C-alpha positions in Angstrom: 95.7 118.7 74.7 96.8 119.9 78.2 95.5 123.3 79.0 98.3 125.7 79.7 97.0 128.9 81.5 99.5 131.7 82.3 101.3 131.2 85.7 100.3 134.1 87.9 102.8 136.8 89.0 106.0 134.8 88.5 109.3 136.5 89.4 111.9 137.7 86.9 114.7 135.5 85.8 117.3 134.9 83.1 117.5 132.1 80.5 121.2 131.5 81.1 121.0 131.3 85.0 118.4 129.1 86.5 116.0 130.3 89.3 117.8 128.1 91.8 121.2 129.7 91.0 119.7 133.1 91.3 118.2 132.2 94.6 121.4 131.0 96.0 123.1 134.2 94.8 120.6 136.2 96.7 120.8 134.2 99.7 124.5 134.4 99.9 125.0 137.9 98.8 122.0 139.7 100.3 123.8 141.4 103.0 126.7 142.4 100.6 124.5 144.1 98.1 121.8 145.5 100.5 123.1 149.0 100.9 123.0 149.9 104.6 121.5 153.2 105.1 124.0 155.9 106.1 123.8 158.2 109.1 122.0 161.0 107.2 119.2 158.6 106.2 118.9 157.3 109.7 118.7 160.8 111.1 116.2 161.8 108.6 114.0 158.7 109.4 114.2 159.5 113.1 113.1 163.1 112.3 110.1 161.8 110.6 111.0 161.8 106.8 108.7 159.2 105.3 111.0 158.4 102.4 114.0 157.8 104.7 111.7 155.6 107.0 110.8 153.6 104.0 114.3 153.3 102.9 115.2 151.9 106.4 112.4 149.5 106.3 113.5 148.3 102.9 116.9 147.5 104.1 115.7 145.4 107.0 113.2 143.7 104.7 116.1 142.7 102.3 118.1 141.3 105.0 115.5 139.7 107.1 116.5 136.1 106.4 119.9 137.0 107.8 119.1 139.4 110.7 115.6 137.8 111.5 114.8 141.3 112.6 111.2 141.9 111.5 110.4 144.3 114.2 112.6 146.8 112.5 111.1 146.2 109.2 107.5 146.8 110.6 108.5 149.8 112.6 109.9 151.7 109.8 107.3 150.7 107.2 104.5 151.7 109.6 106.0 155.1 110.5 106.3 155.8 106.7 103.0 154.4 105.9 101.3 156.5 108.7 102.5 159.6 106.8 100.7 158.4 103.6 103.9 157.2 101.8 102.3 154.9 99.1 105.4 152.5 98.6 105.5 151.7 102.4 101.6 151.2 102.4 102.0 148.8 99.7 104.8 146.9 101.4 102.9 146.7 104.6 99.9 145.2 102.6 102.2 142.7 101.0 103.5 141.5 104.5 100.1 141.1 105.7 98.9 139.3 102.6 101.8 136.9 102.6 102.3 136.2 106.1 105.7 137.9 106.2 106.6 138.8 109.8 102.9 139.4 110.8 99.9 136.9 111.0 98.2 136.7 107.7 95.4 139.4 107.5 93.9 139.7 103.9 91.5 142.5 105.1 94.3 144.5 106.5 96.3 143.9 103.3 93.4 145.0 101.1 92.9 148.3 103.2 96.7 149.2 103.0 96.7 148.3 99.2 93.8 150.6 98.8 95.4 153.5 100.6 98.3 153.3 98.2 96.3 152.6 95.0 94.0 155.7 95.7 97.3 157.7 95.5 97.9 156.3 92.0 100.7 153.9 93.0 100.6 151.3 90.1 102.0 148.3 92.0 99.4 148.9 94.7 96.6 149.2 92.0 97.7 145.8 90.5 97.9 144.2 93.9 94.5 145.5 94.9 93.1 144.2 91.6 94.4 140.8 92.4 92.7 140.8 95.8 89.4 141.5 94.0 90.2 138.9 91.3 90.8 136.2 93.9 88.4 137.4 96.6 91.0 137.8 99.5 90.1 140.4 102.0 87.3 141.7 99.8 84.4 140.2 97.9 85.4 138.8 94.5 84.5 141.2 92.1 85.9 140.9 88.4 84.6 144.4 87.3 86.5 146.1 90.1 89.6 143.8 89.5 89.6 144.8 85.9 89.1 148.6 86.8 92.1 148.5 88.9 94.2 146.5 86.6 93.3 149.1 84.0 94.4 152.0 86.2 97.8 150.4 86.7 97.9 149.3 82.9 97.4 153.0 82.0 100.7 153.7 83.7 102.4 151.1 81.4 102.7 148.6 84.3 103.4 145.5 82.3 102.0 142.8 84.6 98.7 144.7 84.8 98.6 145.0 80.9 99.0 141.2 80.8 96.2 140.8 83.2 93.8 143.1 81.4 94.5 140.8 78.3 93.8 137.7 80.5 90.4 139.1 81.6 89.5 139.7 77.9 90.6 136.2 77.0 88.5 134.6 79.7 85.6 137.1 79.7 86.2 138.1 83.4 84.1 141.2 84.1 83.9 142.1 80.5 82.7 140.5 77.3 85.2 137.9 76.0 87.2 139.5 73.1 90.3 137.7 71.8 91.3 140.7 69.8 91.4 142.9 72.8 93.3 140.1 74.6 96.0 140.0 71.9 96.3 143.7 71.9 97.0 143.9 75.5 99.2 140.8 75.5 101.3 142.5 72.8 101.5 145.7 74.7 102.6 144.0 77.8 105.1 141.9 75.6 106.5 145.1 74.2 107.3 146.1 77.7 109.2 142.9 78.2 106.7 140.9 80.0 107.5 137.1 79.8 103.9 135.9 81.0 102.4 138.0 78.1 104.8 136.4 75.5 103.8 133.2 76.9 100.1 133.9 76.6 100.8 135.2 72.9 102.2 131.6 72.3 99.2 129.9 73.9 96.7 132.0 71.8 98.6 131.2 68.7 98.6 127.4 69.6 94.9 127.4 70.2 93.9 129.7 67.3 92.3 132.2 69.4 91.7 135.4 67.6 93.9 134.2 64.8 94.6 131.2 62.5 96.0 128.4 64.6 99.9 128.6 64.0 102.3 126.3 66.0 105.4 127.9 64.5 104.3 131.3 65.8 103.3 129.8 69.2 106.7 128.2 69.5 108.5 131.5 68.6 106.6 133.1 71.3 107.3 130.6 73.8 111.1 130.7 73.1 110.9 134.5 73.7 109.1 134.0 77.0 111.5 131.3 78.0 114.5 133.7 77.2 112.9 136.1 79.6 112.7 133.5 82.4 109.2 132.0 82.2 109.4 128.5 83.4 105.7 128.2 82.2 107.0 128.8 78.7 109.8 126.2 79.2 107.2 123.8 80.2 105.1 124.6 77.3 108.1 124.0 74.8 108.6 120.7 76.5 105.1 119.7 76.0 105.1 120.7 72.4 108.4 118.4 71.7 107.0 115.7 73.9 103.7 115.4 71.9 104.9 116.6 68.5 102.6 119.5 68.3 103.7 121.2 65.0 107.1 120.0 65.2 108.8 116.4 65.1 108.4 114.4 68.3 111.8 114.9 70.2 112.0 113.5 73.8 115.5 114.6 74.4 114.5 118.2 73.7 111.2 117.8 75.7 113.2 116.4 78.7 115.7 119.2 78.5 113.0 121.9 78.7 111.0 120.2 81.3 114.2 120.1 83.5 114.7 123.7 83.0 111.3 124.5 84.2 111.4 121.9 86.9 114.4 123.4 88.7 112.4 126.6 89.0 109.6 124.9 90.9 107.2 124.2 88.0 105.0 121.4 89.1 103.7 120.4 85.8 107.2 120.0 84.4 108.0 117.9 87.3 104.9 115.6 86.7 105.8 115.4 83.0 109.2 114.2 83.9 107.8 111.5 86.1 105.7 110.4 83.3 108.7 110.2 80.8 110.7 108.1 83.2 107.8 105.8 84.0 107.1 105.1 80.5 110.6 105.4 78.9 110.0 108.4 76.6 113.6 109.1 75.4 115.1 107.5 78.4 115.2 103.9 79.9 112.3 103.2 82.2 113.4 104.4 85.7 110.6 103.9 88.3 112.8 105.4 91.0 113.1 108.7 89.1 109.5 108.6 88.2 108.4 108.3 91.7 110.8 111.1 92.9 109.5 113.5 90.3 106.0 112.7 90.9 106.6 113.2 94.6 108.1 116.6 94.1 105.2 117.7 91.9 102.8 116.4 94.5 104.5 118.4 97.3 103.9 121.5 95.3 100.2 120.5 95.3 100.0 119.3 91.7 97.0 116.9 91.7 98.2 115.0 88.5 101.5 114.4 90.3 99.9 113.1 93.4 97.6 110.8 91.5 100.5 109.4 89.3 102.5 108.8 92.4 99.9 106.9 94.0 99.0 104.8 90.9 102.6 104.0 90.4 103.2 103.1 94.0 100.2 100.8 93.9 101.4 99.0 90.8 105.0 98.7 92.0 104.0 97.4 95.6 102.2 94.5 93.9 105.7 93.4 92.8 108.0 93.4 95.8 111.3 93.2 93.8 110.1 96.2 91.7 109.1 98.2 94.7 112.3 97.7 96.4 114.4 98.8 93.4 112.1 101.8 92.9 112.7 103.0 96.4 116.6 103.1 96.2 118.1 106.4 96.6 118.4 108.4 93.3 121.5 110.3 92.4 120.4 112.9 90.0 121.8 116.5 89.9 118.6 118.0 88.4 116.4 116.3 91.0 118.7 117.6 93.8 118.3 121.2 92.3 114.6 120.9 92.2 114.5 119.6 95.8 116.8 122.3 97.1 114.6 125.0 95.4 111.6 123.5 97.1 113.4 123.3 100.5 114.5 126.9 100.4 111.1 128.1 99.5 109.7 126.1 102.3 112.3 127.3 104.8 111.6 130.9 103.9 107.9 130.6 104.3 108.3 128.8 107.7 110.8 131.4 108.9 108.2 134.1 108.0 105.5 132.3 109.8 107.6 131.6 113.0 108.5 135.3 113.2 104.9 136.4 112.6 104.0 134.1 115.6 106.6 135.5 117.8 105.5 139.0 117.0 102.0 138.2 117.7 102.7 136.6 121.0 104.9 139.5 122.2 102.3 141.9 121.2 99.6 140.1 123.0 101.9 139.8 126.0 102.5 143.7 125.9 98.8 144.1 126.0 98.3 141.8 129.0 101.0 143.5 130.9 99.2 146.8 130.6 95.7 145.6 130.9 95.2 147.9 133.8 95.9 151.1 131.9 93.2 153.8 132.2 91.7 152.3 135.4 92.0 153.6 139.0 95.5 153.4 140.7 94.2 150.5 142.9 92.7 148.7 140.0 95.6 149.3 137.6 98.0 147.5 140.1 95.6 144.6 140.4 94.9 144.3 136.7 98.5 144.7 135.6 99.6 142.0 138.2 97.0 139.6 136.7 98.1 140.5 133.2 101.8 140.0 134.1 101.0 136.3 135.1 98.9 135.8 132.0 101.7 137.3 129.8 104.3 134.8 130.9 102.8 132.0 128.7 102.8 134.2 125.7 106.4 135.3 126.2 107.2 131.6 126.5 105.6 131.0 123.2 107.2 133.8 121.6 110.7 132.6 122.6 109.8 129.3 121.1 108.8 130.9 117.7 112.0 132.9 117.9 114.1 129.8 118.6 112.4 128.0 115.7 113.0 130.8 113.3 116.7 130.7 114.4 116.9 127.0 113.8 115.2 127.4 110.4 117.6 130.3 109.5 120.5 127.9 110.3 119.1 125.3 108.1 118.7 127.8 105.2 122.3 128.9 105.7 123.5 125.3 105.6 121.7 124.7 102.3 123.3 127.8 101.0 126.7 126.8 102.1 126.4 123.7 100.1 126.2 125.6 96.9 129.0 128.0 97.1 129.8 127.2 93.5 126.4 128.4 92.4 126.5 131.4 94.8 129.7 132.4 93.2 128.1 133.2 89.7 128.0 136.9 89.2 124.5 138.5 89.7 122.9 139.4 86.4 
């Protein structure tokens, strides 16, 4: 049986509205719903109020894909963080961790997370724990990770509760204990955590800490899917595809795989490729199989990449079959999955371009003032040298800015093609 471990830290969602639709709603309505700070907030921020500074930073962060103004985001977050405001410290850490407007720097991210975590800020405690779990910016240390997850969990932070359960399930930094794992999963599920509900389904399916019970597993997967877990949707699809405790139903399986696939679940995309390749509930369609395998592979799914290569090799042995399989595919679900992937990629590349531009501008600033602190004569000489050297970095910064603008226009174009989706009321 395929191992189905929890998807780490997915975003929230709604069963009745696909993640793609939510994404387009967000893209098209961000500026409308992001409340622009009033004059009082701006005046308070300018006067040094840390909370007002954080509010300004948040506003610019929310609209960054529209305004491309990362400098304002960083300016206000840094001012607020410098005064010890934990939410701002956490946000700065997240930007360094995820290469949002600044070059990726795990060590800096961990330091900022720690500053906020030491103040008892649950989200930062959770994020710092994840850094220890994965060994990013700090040495991997499961005991430290568990300790920080527990601190956040003690504040009823459901994602941390789920992670504590996962550590007990796997024996990370603690003796493996399925009873403890289930207790923490239930606690997180009681707080509405879809990942925890999915894990409760998984433990019931495997019979860990309880008698194996497929009906209970499926009921938990359904609950998690209702709360937006694409991992649970993929799990339901797998159960129906393989008849695990239920009658095999390829139509149901494909429906659930499609729900997960349009939210970027690469395992579901790979399974859809398999079903089209071998005609499970549908006519054999190698063109669709290749497309789904390709989408899965583009997201780093190893099975998808391997299946794509094997099917490609088989089809190329028959010229006619290969030609038919490479004809363009018209499929709304595939189009949705592709647009989801494109938007995610564009957002990542915009962040990277702006991070590069800020880095080049900052380096140019340093070069232009390289003579600071030297004698008057030497200052003039060094600054002149720095001005010359800075030109190249200003040029590179301009290129990065231009690339960010181009990518932003492409992002807007994709959004404009989906006005009917964007018109769905936000949940």
